[in-house]
DSSP file (Angstrom, degrees, kcal/mol; ACC not computed):
  #  RESIDUE AA STRUCTURE BP1 BP2  ACC     N-H-->O    O-->H-N    N-H-->O    O-->H-N    TCO  KAPPA ALPHA  PHI   PSI    X-CA   Y-CA   Z-CA
    1    1 A M              0   0    0      0, 0.0     5,-0.0     0, 0.0     3,-0.0   0.000 360.0 360.0 360.0 154.0  -54.4   47.3   76.0
    2    2 A N     >  -     0   0    0      1,-0.1     4,-1.8     2,-0.0     3,-0.2  -0.445 360.0-143.9 -66.3 126.7  -55.4   50.8   75.2
    3    3 A P  H  > S+     0   0    0      0, 0.0     4,-2.2     0, 0.0    -1,-0.1   0.841 100.9  56.0 -62.8 -31.3  -59.0   51.6   76.5
    4    4 A L  H  > S+     0   0    0      2,-0.2     4,-2.4     1,-0.2     5,-0.1   0.878 105.6  50.7 -68.5 -36.0  -59.7   53.8   73.4
    5    5 A A  H  > S+     0   0    0     -3,-0.2     4,-2.3     2,-0.2    -1,-0.2   0.892 109.7  50.6 -66.9 -39.2  -58.8   50.9   71.1
    6    6 A L  H  X S+     0   0    0     -4,-1.8     4,-2.5     2,-0.2    -2,-0.2   0.910 111.1  49.1 -63.3 -41.4  -61.2   48.6   73.0
    7    7 A L  H  X S+     0   0    0     -4,-2.2     4,-2.7     2,-0.2     5,-0.2   0.922 110.8  49.6 -63.9 -43.7  -64.0   51.3   72.7
    8    8 A Q  H  X S+     0   0    0     -4,-2.4     4,-2.2     1,-0.2    -1,-0.2   0.902 111.7  48.6 -63.2 -40.3  -63.4   51.6   69.0
    9    9 A N  H  X S+     0   0    0     -4,-2.3     4,-2.5     2,-0.2    -1,-0.2   0.918 112.5  48.0 -65.0 -42.7  -63.5   47.9   68.5
   10   10 A A  H  X S+     0   0    0     -4,-2.5     4,-2.7     1,-0.2    -2,-0.2   0.915 113.4  47.2 -64.9 -42.3  -66.7   47.6   70.5
   11   11 A L  H  X S+     0   0    0     -4,-2.7     4,-2.5     2,-0.2    -1,-0.2   0.869 111.5  51.6 -67.5 -35.1  -68.4   50.5   68.6
   12   12 A L  H  X S+     0   0    0     -4,-2.2     4,-2.1    -5,-0.2    -2,-0.2   0.927 112.9  44.0 -66.5 -44.6  -67.3   49.0   65.3
   13   13 A V  H  X S+     0   0    0     -4,-2.5     4,-2.5     2,-0.2    -2,-0.2   0.915 114.6  50.1 -65.9 -42.4  -68.8   45.6   66.1
   14   14 A G  H  X S+     0   0    0     -4,-2.7     4,-2.4     1,-0.2    -2,-0.2   0.908 111.5  47.9 -62.2 -42.2  -71.9   47.2   67.5
   15   15 A A  H  X S+     0   0    0     -4,-2.5     4,-2.6     2,-0.2    -1,-0.2   0.884 111.1  51.3 -66.5 -37.7  -72.3   49.3   64.4
   16   16 A A  H  X S+     0   0    0     -4,-2.1     4,-2.4     2,-0.2    -2,-0.2   0.922 111.5  46.8 -65.2 -43.2  -71.8   46.3   62.1
   17   17 A L  H  X S+     0   0    0     -4,-2.5     4,-2.2     2,-0.2    -2,-0.2   0.922 113.8  48.3 -63.4 -43.2  -74.4   44.3   64.0
   18   18 A F  H  X S+     0   0    0     -4,-2.4     4,-2.4     1,-0.2    -2,-0.2   0.915 111.9  49.3 -63.9 -42.0  -76.9   47.2   63.9
   19   19 A A  H  X S+     0   0    0     -4,-2.6     4,-2.4     2,-0.2    -1,-0.2   0.900 110.4  50.3 -65.7 -40.7  -76.2   47.7   60.1
   20   20 A L  H  X S+     0   0    0     -4,-2.4     4,-2.1     1,-0.2    -1,-0.2   0.903 111.8  48.6 -63.2 -40.3  -76.8   44.1   59.4
   21   21 A G  H  X S+     0   0    0     -4,-2.2     4,-2.2     2,-0.2    -2,-0.2   0.894 110.4  50.8 -65.3 -39.7  -80.0   44.1   61.3
   22   22 A L  H  X S+     0   0    0     -4,-2.4     4,-2.3     2,-0.2    -2,-0.2   0.905 110.0  49.4 -65.5 -41.4  -81.2   47.2   59.5
   23   23 A V  H  X S+     0   0    0     -4,-2.4     4,-2.3     1,-0.2     5,-0.2   0.904 110.6  51.8 -62.7 -40.2  -80.4   45.7   56.1
   24   24 A G  H  X S+     0   0    0     -4,-2.1     4,-1.4     1,-0.2    -2,-0.2   0.888 110.8  47.3 -63.6 -39.5  -82.4   42.6   57.2
   25   25 A I  H  < S+     0   0    0     -4,-2.2    -2,-0.2     1,-0.2    -1,-0.2   0.924 118.3  40.3 -66.6 -44.2  -85.4   44.6   58.2
   26   26 A L  H  < S+     0   0    0     -4,-2.3    -2,-0.2     1,-0.2    -1,-0.2   0.785 120.1  41.9 -78.3 -27.6  -85.4   46.7   55.0
   27   27 A A  H  < S+     0   0    0     -4,-2.3     2,-0.3    -5,-0.2    -1,-0.2   0.714 104.6  63.7 -96.5 -21.4  -84.6   43.9   52.5
   28   28 A R     <  -     0   0    0     -4,-1.4   119,-0.0    -5,-0.2     0, 0.0  -0.728  48.0-168.5-110.3 154.8  -86.7   41.0   53.7
   29   29 A R        +     0   0    0     -2,-0.3    66,-1.3   118,-0.2     2,-0.3   0.450  55.9 110.2-115.1  -6.3  -90.4   40.4   53.9
   30   30 A N  B  >  -A   94   0A   0     64,-0.2     4,-2.4     1,-0.1    64,-0.2  -0.571  65.2-141.2 -71.9 129.1  -90.4   37.2   56.0
   31   31 A L  H  > S+     0   0    0     62,-2.5     4,-2.2    -2,-0.3    -1,-0.1   0.864  98.8  50.3 -63.3 -37.7  -91.7   37.9   59.5
   32   32 A I  H  > S+     0   0    0     61,-0.2     4,-2.5     2,-0.2    -1,-0.2   0.917 111.7  47.3 -69.0 -42.0  -89.3   35.6   61.2
   33   33 A V  H  > S+     0   0    0      2,-0.2     4,-2.1     1,-0.2    -2,-0.2   0.896 112.1  51.1 -65.7 -38.7  -86.3   37.1   59.4
   34   34 A M  H  X S+     0   0    0     -4,-2.4     4,-1.9     2,-0.2    -2,-0.2   0.903 110.6  48.8 -64.2 -40.2  -87.5   40.6   60.2
   35   35 A F  H  X S+     0   0    0     -4,-2.2     4,-2.0     2,-0.2    -2,-0.2   0.922 111.4  48.9 -64.8 -44.5  -87.9   39.7   63.9
   36   36 A L  H  X S+     0   0    0     -4,-2.5     4,-2.0     1,-0.2    -1,-0.2   0.856 109.2  53.8 -64.8 -33.9  -84.4   38.2   64.0
   37   37 A S  H  X S+     0   0    0     -4,-2.1     4,-2.0     2,-0.2    -1,-0.2   0.887 106.7  51.2 -66.6 -38.7  -83.0   41.3   62.3
   38   38 A A  H  X S+     0   0    0     -4,-1.9     4,-1.9     1,-0.2    -2,-0.2   0.896 109.7  50.1 -64.4 -39.1  -84.6   43.5   65.0
   39   39 A E  H  X S+     0   0    0     -4,-2.0     4,-2.1     1,-0.2    -2,-0.2   0.879 107.8  53.9 -65.2 -37.1  -83.0   41.3   67.7
   40   40 A L  H  X S+     0   0    0     -4,-2.0     4,-1.9     1,-0.2    -2,-0.2   0.876 106.5  52.1 -64.4 -37.7  -79.7   41.7   65.9
   41   41 A M  H  X S+     0   0    0     -4,-2.0     4,-1.9     2,-0.2    -1,-0.2   0.908 108.1  51.3 -64.1 -41.5  -80.1   45.5   66.0
   42   42 A L  H  X S+     0   0    0     -4,-1.9     4,-2.1     1,-0.2    -2,-0.2   0.892 108.9  51.1 -61.9 -39.5  -80.8   45.3   69.8
   43   43 A Q  H  X S+     0   0    0     -4,-2.1     4,-2.4     2,-0.2    -1,-0.2   0.867 106.7  54.4 -67.8 -35.1  -77.6   43.3   70.2
   44   44 A G  H  X S+     0   0    0     -4,-1.9     4,-1.8     2,-0.2    -1,-0.2   0.910 109.6  46.8 -62.8 -41.9  -75.6   45.8   68.3
   45   45 A V  H  X S+     0   0    0     -4,-1.9     4,-2.4     1,-0.2    -2,-0.2   0.886 110.6  53.7 -66.3 -37.9  -76.8   48.6   70.6
   46   46 A S  H  X S+     0   0    0     -4,-2.1     4,-2.3     2,-0.2    -2,-0.2   0.904 106.6  50.8 -64.3 -41.7  -76.0   46.4   73.6
   47   47 A V  H  X S+     0   0    0     -4,-2.4     4,-2.2     1,-0.2    -1,-0.2   0.906 111.1  49.4 -62.7 -40.2  -72.4   45.8   72.5
   48   48 A S  H  X S+     0   0    0     -4,-1.8     4,-2.5     2,-0.2    -2,-0.2   0.906 109.6  51.3 -65.2 -41.3  -72.0   49.6   72.1
   49   49 A L  H  X S+     0   0    0     -4,-2.4     4,-2.3     1,-0.2    -2,-0.2   0.909 110.7  47.9 -62.7 -42.2  -73.5   50.2   75.6
   50   50 A V  H  X S+     0   0    0     -4,-2.3     4,-2.5     2,-0.2     5,-0.2   0.892 110.5  52.8 -66.2 -38.8  -71.1   47.7   77.2
   51   51 A G  H  X S+     0   0    0     -4,-2.2     4,-2.0     2,-0.2    -2,-0.2   0.934 111.9  44.5 -61.4 -46.0  -68.2   49.3   75.3
   52   52 A W  H  X S+     0   0    0     -4,-2.5     4,-2.2     1,-0.2    -2,-0.2   0.892 112.2  53.5 -65.1 -38.4  -69.0   52.8   76.5
   53   53 A S  H  X>S+     0   0    0     -4,-2.3     5,-1.7     1,-0.2     4,-1.0   0.913 110.6  45.7 -63.7 -42.7  -69.6   51.4   80.1
   54   54 A R  H  <5S+     0   0    0     -4,-2.5    -1,-0.2     2,-0.2    -2,-0.2   0.873 110.6  54.4 -66.8 -36.7  -66.1   49.8   80.1
   55   55 A F  H  <5S+     0   0    0     -4,-2.0    -2,-0.2     1,-0.2    -1,-0.2   0.901 113.6  40.7 -64.4 -40.4  -64.5   52.9   78.7
   56   56 A H  H  <5S-     0   0    0     -4,-2.2    -1,-0.2    -5,-0.1    -2,-0.2   0.579 108.9-124.5 -86.4  -9.4  -66.0   55.1   81.5
   57   57 A G  T  <5 +     0   0    0     -4,-1.0     2,-0.3     1,-0.3    -3,-0.2   0.777  69.6 112.7  75.8  27.2  -65.3   52.6   84.2
   58   58 A D      < -     0   0    0     -5,-1.7    -1,-0.3    -6,-0.2     4,-0.2  -0.783  68.1-128.9-124.8 173.4  -68.9   52.3   85.5
   59   59 A W  S  > S+     0   0    0     -2,-0.3     4,-2.3     1,-0.2     5,-0.2   0.342  79.1 101.1-102.8   4.7  -71.6   49.6   85.5
   60   60 A G  H  > S+     0   0    0      1,-0.2     4,-2.2     2,-0.2    -1,-0.2   0.895  83.5  46.8 -60.4 -43.5  -74.4   51.6   84.1
   61   61 A G  H  > S+     0   0    0      2,-0.2     4,-2.1    -3,-0.2    -1,-0.2   0.878 111.3  51.9 -66.4 -38.1  -74.2   50.3   80.6
   62   62 A H  H  > S+     0   0    0     -4,-0.2     4,-1.8     2,-0.2    -2,-0.2   0.917 111.0  47.2 -64.5 -42.9  -73.9   46.7   81.8
   63   63 A V  H  X S+     0   0    0     -4,-2.3     4,-1.9     1,-0.2    -2,-0.2   0.904 111.3  51.3 -65.9 -40.6  -77.1   47.1   84.0
   64   64 A L  H  X S+     0   0    0     -4,-2.2     4,-2.4    -5,-0.2    -1,-0.2   0.880 107.1  53.9 -63.9 -37.2  -78.9   48.7   81.1
   65   65 A V  H  X S+     0   0    0     -4,-2.1     4,-2.6     2,-0.2    -1,-0.2   0.881 105.2  53.9 -64.5 -37.8  -78.0   45.8   78.8
   66   66 A I  H  X S+     0   0    0     -4,-1.8     4,-1.9     2,-0.2    -1,-0.2   0.915 110.6  46.5 -62.6 -41.4  -79.4   43.3   81.3
   67   67 A F  H  X S+     0   0    0     -4,-1.9     4,-2.6     2,-0.2    -2,-0.2   0.895 111.0  52.3 -66.3 -38.7  -82.7   45.2   81.2
   68   68 A V  H  X S+     0   0    0     -4,-2.4     4,-2.4     1,-0.2    -2,-0.2   0.913 109.8  48.9 -62.5 -42.4  -82.6   45.3   77.4
   69   69 A L  H  X S+     0   0    0     -4,-2.6     4,-1.9     2,-0.2    -1,-0.2   0.873 110.7  50.8 -65.5 -36.7  -82.1   41.5   77.3
   70   70 A T  H  X S+     0   0    0     -4,-1.9     4,-1.9     2,-0.2    -2,-0.2   0.934 112.6  45.0 -65.6 -45.9  -85.0   41.0   79.7
   71   71 A V  H  X S+     0   0    0     -4,-2.6     4,-2.7     1,-0.2    -2,-0.2   0.882 111.2  54.6 -64.9 -37.0  -87.3   43.2   77.6
   72   72 A A  H  X S+     0   0    0     -4,-2.4     4,-2.2     2,-0.2    -1,-0.2   0.863 106.2  51.9 -65.5 -35.4  -86.0   41.4   74.4
   73   73 A A  H  X S+     0   0    0     -4,-1.9     4,-1.6     2,-0.2    -1,-0.2   0.920 112.1  45.3 -66.9 -42.3  -86.9   38.1   75.9
   74   74 A C  H  X S+     0   0    0     -4,-1.9     4,-2.0     1,-0.2    -2,-0.2   0.905 112.8  51.4 -65.3 -40.6  -90.5   39.3   76.7
   75   75 A E  H  X S+     0   0    0     -4,-2.7     4,-3.1     1,-0.2     5,-0.2   0.871 105.2  56.7 -63.7 -36.4  -90.7   40.8   73.2
   76   76 A A  H  X S+     0   0    0     -4,-2.2     4,-2.2     1,-0.2    -1,-0.2   0.900 107.0  48.7 -62.9 -40.0  -89.6   37.5   71.7
   77   77 A A  H  X S+     0   0    0     -4,-1.6     4,-1.7     2,-0.2    -2,-0.2   0.931 114.8  43.9 -65.4 -45.1  -92.5   35.7   73.3
   78   78 A V  H  X S+     0   0    0     -4,-2.0     4,-2.2     1,-0.2    -2,-0.2   0.919 114.3  49.6 -67.1 -42.9  -95.1   38.3   72.2
   79   79 A A  H  X S+     0   0    0     -4,-3.1     4,-2.8     1,-0.2     5,-0.2   0.877 107.7  54.7 -64.7 -37.0  -93.7   38.5   68.7
   80   80 A L  H  X S+     0   0    0     -4,-2.2     4,-2.4    -5,-0.2    -1,-0.2   0.905 108.4  48.7 -63.3 -40.5  -93.7   34.7   68.4
   81   81 A V  H  X S+     0   0    0     -4,-1.7     4,-2.3     2,-0.2    -2,-0.2   0.921 112.7  48.0 -64.1 -43.3  -97.4   34.6   69.3
   82   82 A L  H  X S+     0   0    0     -4,-2.2     4,-2.4     2,-0.2    -2,-0.2   0.912 112.6  48.0 -64.7 -41.8  -98.2   37.4   66.7
   83   83 A V  H  X S+     0   0    0     -4,-2.8     4,-2.4     1,-0.2    -1,-0.2   0.916 112.3  49.1 -65.4 -42.2  -96.2   35.6   64.0
   84   84 A L  H  X S+     0   0    0     -4,-2.4     4,-2.5    -5,-0.2    -2,-0.2   0.886 111.7  49.2 -64.9 -38.0  -97.9   32.3   64.7
   85   85 A Q  H  X S+     0   0    0     -4,-2.3     4,-2.0     2,-0.2    -2,-0.2   0.902 111.2  49.0 -67.8 -40.1 -101.3   33.9   64.6
   86   86 A A  H  X S+     0   0    0     -4,-2.4     4,-2.3     2,-0.2     5,-0.4   0.896 113.3  47.8 -65.0 -38.4 -100.6   35.6   61.4
   87   87 A F  H  X S+     0   0    0     -4,-2.4     4,-2.5     1,-0.2    -2,-0.2   0.900 111.2  50.2 -68.1 -40.2  -99.3   32.3   59.9
   88   88 A A  H  < S+     0   0    0     -4,-2.5    -1,-0.2     1,-0.2    -2,-0.2   0.854 115.3  44.2 -65.8 -33.3 -102.4   30.5   61.2
   89   89 A R  H  < S+     0   0    0     -4,-2.0    -2,-0.2    -5,-0.2    -1,-0.2   0.876 131.1  18.7 -79.1 -38.3 -104.7   33.1   59.6
   90   90 A T  H  < S-     0   0    0     -4,-2.3    -3,-0.2     2,-0.2    -2,-0.2   0.684  90.0-129.8-109.5 -22.4 -103.0   33.5   56.3
   91   91 A G  S  < S+     0   0    0     -4,-2.5     2,-0.3    -5,-0.4    -4,-0.2   0.613  78.9  78.1  81.1  11.9 -100.9   30.4   55.9
   92   92 A R  S    S-     0   0    0     -6,-0.4    -1,-0.2     2,-0.1    -2,-0.2  -0.967  72.6-134.5-147.7 163.2  -97.7   32.3   54.9
   93   93 A L        +     0   0    0     -2,-0.3   -62,-2.5    -3,-0.1   -61,-0.2   0.058  58.3 130.9-108.5  23.7  -95.1   34.4   56.7
   94   94 A D  B >   -A   30   0A   0    -64,-0.2     3,-2.0     1,-0.1     4,-0.2  -0.495  66.5-123.7 -75.2 146.8  -95.0   37.3   54.3
   95   95 A A  G >  S+     0   0    0    -66,-1.3     3,-1.5     1,-0.3     4,-0.2   0.743 108.6  71.3 -64.3 -21.8  -95.2   40.8   55.9
   96   96 A A  G >  S+     0   0    0      1,-0.3     3,-1.5     2,-0.2     4,-0.3   0.655  78.6  79.3 -67.3 -13.5  -98.3   41.5   53.7
   97   97 A A  G X  S+     0   0    0     -3,-2.0     3,-1.0     1,-0.3    -1,-0.3   0.753  79.3  68.3 -65.2 -22.6 -100.1   39.0   56.0
   98   98 A W  G X  S+     0   0    0     -3,-1.5     3,-1.5     1,-0.2    -1,-0.3   0.702  81.9  75.6 -69.6 -17.9 -100.4   41.8   58.6
   99   99 A Q  G X  S+     0   0    0     -3,-1.5     3,-1.1     1,-0.3    -1,-0.2   0.802  88.7  57.7 -65.4 -27.4 -102.8   43.6   56.3
  100  100 A T  G <  S+     0   0    0     -3,-1.0    -1,-0.3    -4,-0.3    -2,-0.2   0.613  96.3  64.9 -77.8  -9.3 -105.6   41.2   57.2
  101  101 A L  G <  S+     0   0    0     -3,-1.5    -1,-0.2    -4,-0.2    -2,-0.2   0.307  80.3 111.6 -93.5   8.9 -105.2   42.1   60.9
  102  102 A R  S <  S-     0   0    0     -3,-1.1     2,-0.1     1,-0.1     6,-0.1  -0.251  78.2 -90.0 -77.4 168.4 -106.3   45.7   60.4
  103  103 A E    >   -     0   0    0      1,-0.1     3,-1.1     4,-0.1    -1,-0.1  -0.411  33.9-117.1 -73.9 156.1 -109.5   47.1   61.7
  104  104 A D  T 3  S+     0   0    0      1,-0.2    -1,-0.1    -2,-0.1    -2,-0.1   0.756 111.5  59.3 -67.5 -24.0 -112.6   47.0   59.4
  105  105 A T  T 3  S+     0   0    0      2,-0.1     2,-0.3     0, 0.0    -1,-0.2   0.624  90.9  84.7 -82.0 -12.0 -112.9   50.8   59.2
  106  106 A L  S <  S-     0   0    0     -3,-1.1     2,-0.1     1,-0.0    -4,-0.1  -0.688  81.2-120.3 -92.9 143.3 -109.4   51.1   57.7
  107  107 A S        -     0   0    0     -2,-0.3     2,-0.3     1,-0.1    -4,-0.1  -0.484  32.9-106.0 -78.4 153.3 -108.8   50.8   54.0
  108  108 A R        -     0   0    0     -2,-0.1     2,-0.4    -6,-0.1    -1,-0.1  -0.603  26.1-132.6 -81.8 133.5 -106.4   48.1   52.8
  109  109 A S        -     0   0    0     -2,-0.3     2,-0.5   -10,-0.1   -10,-0.0  -0.712  22.7-145.5 -84.9 137.0 -103.0   49.2   51.6
  110  110 A V        -     0   0    0     -2,-0.4     2,-0.4   -11,-0.0    -1,-0.0  -0.872   7.7-130.1-110.3 131.1 -102.0   47.5   48.4
  111  111 A D        -     0   0    0     -2,-0.5     2,-0.2     1,-0.0     3,-0.0  -0.639  28.0-128.9 -72.6 128.3  -98.5   46.5   47.4
  112  112 A R        -     0   0    0     -2,-0.4     2,-0.1     1,-0.1    -1,-0.0  -0.572  29.4-104.2 -77.1 143.9  -97.8   47.8   44.0
  113  113 A E        -     0   0    0     -2,-0.2    -1,-0.1     1,-0.1     3,-0.1  -0.409  36.1-111.2 -70.1 142.9  -96.5   45.2   41.6
  114  114 A L        -     0   0    0      1,-0.1    -1,-0.1    -2,-0.1     3,-0.1  -0.439  37.6-101.5 -71.4 146.1  -92.8   45.3   40.9
  115  115 A P        -     0   0    0      0, 0.0     2,-0.2     0, 0.0    -1,-0.1  -0.354  45.9 -93.9 -66.7 150.5  -91.8   46.4   37.4
  116  116 A A        -     0   0    0     -3,-0.1     2,-0.4     2,-0.0    -3,-0.0  -0.439  42.2-163.6 -68.0 133.3  -90.8   43.6   35.1
  117  117 A V        -     0   0    0     -2,-0.2     2,-1.9    -3,-0.1    -1,-0.0  -0.967  22.8-127.1-121.0 134.8  -87.1   42.9   35.0
  118  118 A D        +     0   0    0     -2,-0.4     2,-0.6     2,-0.1    -2,-0.0  -0.564  45.1 162.4 -82.8  82.0  -85.4   40.9   32.4
  119  119 A I        -     0   0    0     -2,-1.9    -2,-0.1     0, 0.0     0, 0.0  -0.898  29.5-150.4-103.5 122.9  -83.5   38.5   34.6
  120  120 A V        -     0   0    0     -2,-0.6     3,-0.1     3,-0.0    -2,-0.1  -0.824  17.0-142.2 -93.8 110.7  -82.3   35.4   32.9
  121  121 A P        -     0   0    0      0, 0.0     2,-0.1     0, 0.0     0, 0.0  -0.404  26.0-101.0 -71.2 148.7  -82.3   32.6   35.5
  122  122 A P        -     0   0    0      0, 0.0     2,-0.7     0, 0.0     0, 0.0  -0.388  32.7-122.5 -67.4 147.5  -79.5   30.1   35.3
  123  123 A V        -     0   0    0     -3,-0.1     3,-0.0    -2,-0.1    -3,-0.0  -0.831  31.7-172.4 -95.7 115.4  -80.3   26.8   33.6
  124  124 A F        -     0   0    0     -2,-0.7     2,-0.1     1,-0.1     0, 0.0  -0.768  33.0 -97.1-103.5 150.8  -79.6   23.9   36.0
  125  125 A P        -     0   0    0      0, 0.0     2,-0.3     0, 0.0    -1,-0.1  -0.411  44.0-157.8 -65.1 143.8  -79.8   20.3   35.0
  126  126 A R        -     0   0    0     -2,-0.1     2,-0.1    -3,-0.0    -3,-0.0  -0.902  14.8-115.0-125.0 152.2  -83.1   18.6   35.9
  127  127 A L        -     0   0    0     -2,-0.3     3,-0.0     1,-0.1     0, 0.0  -0.451  44.5 -91.6 -78.2 157.5  -84.2   15.1   36.4
  128  128 A T        -     0   0    0     -2,-0.1    -1,-0.1     1,-0.1     2,-0.0  -0.549  49.2-113.2 -69.0 128.5  -86.6   13.5   34.1
  129  129 A P        -     0   0    0      0, 0.0     2,-0.3     0, 0.0    -1,-0.1  -0.347  38.5-177.1 -66.4 144.3  -90.2   14.1   35.5
  130  130 A A        +     0   0    0      2,-0.1     2,-0.1    -3,-0.0    -3,-0.0  -0.989  41.0  10.0-139.3 147.9  -92.0   11.0   36.7
  131  131 A G  S    S-     0   0    0     -2,-0.3     2,-0.4     2,-0.1     0, 0.0  -0.399 100.0 -34.1  86.1-162.5  -95.5   10.5   38.1
  132  132 A V        -     0   0    0     -2,-0.1    -2,-0.1    -3,-0.0     0, 0.0  -0.826  56.7-121.2-103.2 135.0  -98.4   12.9   38.3
  133  133 A L        -     0   0    0     -2,-0.4     3,-0.1     1,-0.1    -2,-0.1  -0.604  33.9-123.4 -73.4 126.4  -97.8   16.6   38.8
  134  134 A P        -     0   0    0      0, 0.0     2,-0.1     0, 0.0    -1,-0.1  -0.274  33.0 -90.2 -69.7 159.2  -99.7   17.7   41.9
  135  135 A A        -     0   0    0      1,-0.1     2,-0.2     0, 0.0     0, 0.0  -0.393  48.0-104.1 -67.4 144.7 -102.3   20.5   41.7
  136  136 A A        -     0   0    0     -3,-0.1     2,-0.3    -2,-0.1    -1,-0.1  -0.479  31.1-121.8 -73.3 138.9 -100.9   24.0   42.3
  137  137 A D     >  -     0   0    0     -2,-0.2     4,-1.1     1,-0.1     3,-0.2  -0.612  12.1-135.7 -79.5 139.0 -101.6   25.6   45.7
  138  138 A E  H  > S+     0   0    0     -2,-0.3     4,-0.7     1,-0.2     3,-0.2   0.855 104.2  54.0 -65.1 -35.0 -103.5   28.9   45.5
  139  139 A D  H >> S+     0   0    0      1,-0.2     4,-0.6     2,-0.2     3,-0.6   0.843 103.2  56.7 -69.2 -32.5 -101.2   30.6   48.1
  140  140 A D  H >4 S+     0   0    0      1,-0.2     3,-0.6    -3,-0.2    -1,-0.2   0.824 100.8  57.8 -67.6 -29.9  -98.1   29.7   46.1
  141  141 A L  H 3< S+     0   0    0     -4,-1.1    -1,-0.2     1,-0.2    -2,-0.2   0.759 101.6  56.4 -70.9 -23.5  -99.5   31.5   43.1
  142  142 A L  H << S+     0   0    0     -4,-0.7    -1,-0.2    -3,-0.6    -2,-0.2   0.670  88.6  95.3 -80.6 -17.8  -99.7   34.7   45.2
  143  143 A Q  S << S-     0   0    0     -4,-0.6     2,-0.3    -3,-0.6    -3,-0.0  -0.499  73.7-130.2 -77.9 142.3  -96.0   34.6   46.1
  144  144 A R    >   -     0   0    0     -2,-0.2     3,-0.5     1,-0.1    -2,-0.1  -0.727   8.6-143.9 -91.2 142.3  -93.5   36.6   44.0
  145  145 A E  T 3  S+     0   0    0     -2,-0.3    -1,-0.1     1,-0.2    -2,-0.0   0.879  90.6  40.9 -74.0 -39.9  -90.5   34.8   42.8
  146  146 A H  T 3         0   0    0      1,-0.2    -1,-0.2     0, 0.0    -2,-0.0   0.119 360.0 360.0-105.4  20.9  -87.8   37.5   43.0
  147  147 A V    <         0   0    0     -3,-0.5  -118,-0.2  -118,-0.0    -1,-0.2   0.416 360.0 360.0-102.2 360.0  -88.6   39.3   46.3
């Protein structure tokens, strides 16, 4: 097969993975999804490095990818600890939970409320309620429905 076609395919797949990861980072506020999106971006860069390495006929890109995977594994352990600590402290996985981890001398950054949008939710059939409605959790009231 043509080496240039292999390179183009590898770069296309790498760019698609990187773009999906970037969209995940920018569009979501869940810490775990943001972390997985960052890992997806790293994998996209790794696919591109391997493609270039194969095109040039050397092992430099392959070796660099092994180092990237090693660093990503260490980063995964550290990020998991940070996410678990943020969850233990705030009880939610929203990115705004990181605001409580700031230093005392820094002012808190405030999320501005989203403008009201007239979204008509679809009406789904519901079962007849039975029993006693449980008390609402305070943390659930802080969550936004459409983010």
